[in-house]
One Martini backbone bead per residue (centre of mass of N, CA, C, O) as a GRO file, in nm:
protein
   71
    1MET     BB    1   2.077   2.635  -1.111
    2ASN     BB    2   2.173   2.925  -1.220
    3THR     BB    3   2.258   3.247  -1.159
    4ASP     BB    4   2.077   3.382  -1.377
    5ASN     BB    5   1.807   3.256  -1.280
    6PHE     BB    6   1.818   3.356  -0.992
    7ILE     BB    7   1.812   3.660  -1.058
    8LYS     BB    8   1.548   3.654  -1.214
    9PHE     BB    9   1.360   3.541  -0.984
   10THR     BB   10   1.427   3.753  -0.773
   11SER     BB   11   1.343   4.005  -0.936
   12MET     BB   12   1.058   3.912  -0.989
   13GLY     BB   13   0.966   3.880  -0.694
   14LEU     BB   14   1.020   4.179  -0.610
   15ALA     BB   15   0.830   4.308  -0.819
   16LEU     BB   16   0.570   4.169  -0.724
   17TRP     BB   17   0.584   4.262  -0.433
   18GLY     BB   18   0.566   4.567  -0.499
   19VAL     BB   19   0.293   4.556  -0.641
   20VAL     BB   20   0.134   4.444  -0.399
   21ASN     BB   21   0.190   4.679  -0.211
   22ILE     BB   22   0.062   4.901  -0.385
   23LEU     BB   23  -0.217   4.777  -0.398
   24MET     BB   24  -0.277   4.762  -0.089
   25LYS     BB   25  -0.217   5.070  -0.018
   26PHE     BB   26  -0.333   5.253  -0.286
   27MET     BB   27  -0.564   5.007  -0.389
   28PRO     BB   28  -0.803   4.875  -0.208
   29GLU     BB   29  -1.056   4.869  -0.399
   30TYR     BB   30  -0.914   4.634  -0.573
   31ALA     BB   31  -0.818   4.428  -0.355
   32THR     BB   32  -1.115   4.360  -0.250
   33GLN     BB   33  -1.200   4.213  -0.534
   34LEU     BB   34  -1.062   3.977  -0.463
   35PRO     BB   35  -1.017   3.685  -0.376
   36LEU     BB   36  -0.975   3.581  -0.063
   37PRO     BB   37  -0.710   3.411  -0.088
   38VAL     BB   38  -0.552   3.626  -0.238
   39TYR     BB   39  -0.581   3.854  -0.032
   40GLU     BB   40  -0.450   3.703   0.211
   41PHE     BB   41  -0.180   3.657   0.076
   42PHE     BB   42  -0.108   3.952   0.014
   43TYR     BB   43  -0.132   4.044   0.313
   44SER     BB   44   0.098   3.846   0.423
   45ILE     BB   45   0.336   3.986   0.221
   46THR     BB   46   0.300   4.252   0.340
   47VAL     BB   47   0.340   4.557   0.477
   48ASN     BB   48   0.250   4.611   0.799
   49THR     BB   49   0.155   4.930   0.940
   50GLU     BB   50  -0.010   4.810   1.157
   51PRO     BB   51  -0.029   4.771   1.474
   52SER     BB   52  -0.023   4.531   1.692
   53PRO     BB   53  -0.155   4.416   1.965
   54THR     BB   54  -0.077   4.407   2.287
   55PRO     BB   55  -0.137   4.271   2.585
   56GLU     BB   56  -0.141   4.557   2.729
   57THR     BB   57  -0.367   4.687   2.512
   58MET     BB   58  -0.572   4.491   2.557
   59PRO     BB   59  -0.876   4.420   2.625
   60LEU     BB   60  -1.054   4.337   2.897
   61GLU     BB   61  -1.255   4.120   3.039
   62THR     BB   62  -1.551   4.162   3.199
   63ILE     BB   63  -1.682   4.047   3.511
   64GLU     BB   64  -1.991   4.010   3.617
   65PRO     BB   65  -2.158   3.994   3.887
   66ASP     BB   66  -2.362   3.777   4.042
   67SER     BB   67  -2.649   3.813   4.214
   68ASP     BB   68  -2.699   3.490   4.287
   69PHE     BB   69  -2.435   3.392   4.431
   70GLY     BB   70  -2.507   3.461   4.748
   71SER     BB   71  -2.801   3.300   4.781
   0.00000   0.00000   0.00000
């Protein structure tokens, strides 16, 4: 693969990535109409602006004491 083809493929990939980001961010009503595998792939390659929960901020499961435990 020569340098000219590499530059063409790279620029095409960046252009498609930009289009996917625009689709997912500004037109989600169309993005959700895509087949699920396509949507999941597009979501995985886009810039996720929502922060993922850290272990410190995740809610803890509360365990209720069993009333019959001590009997």
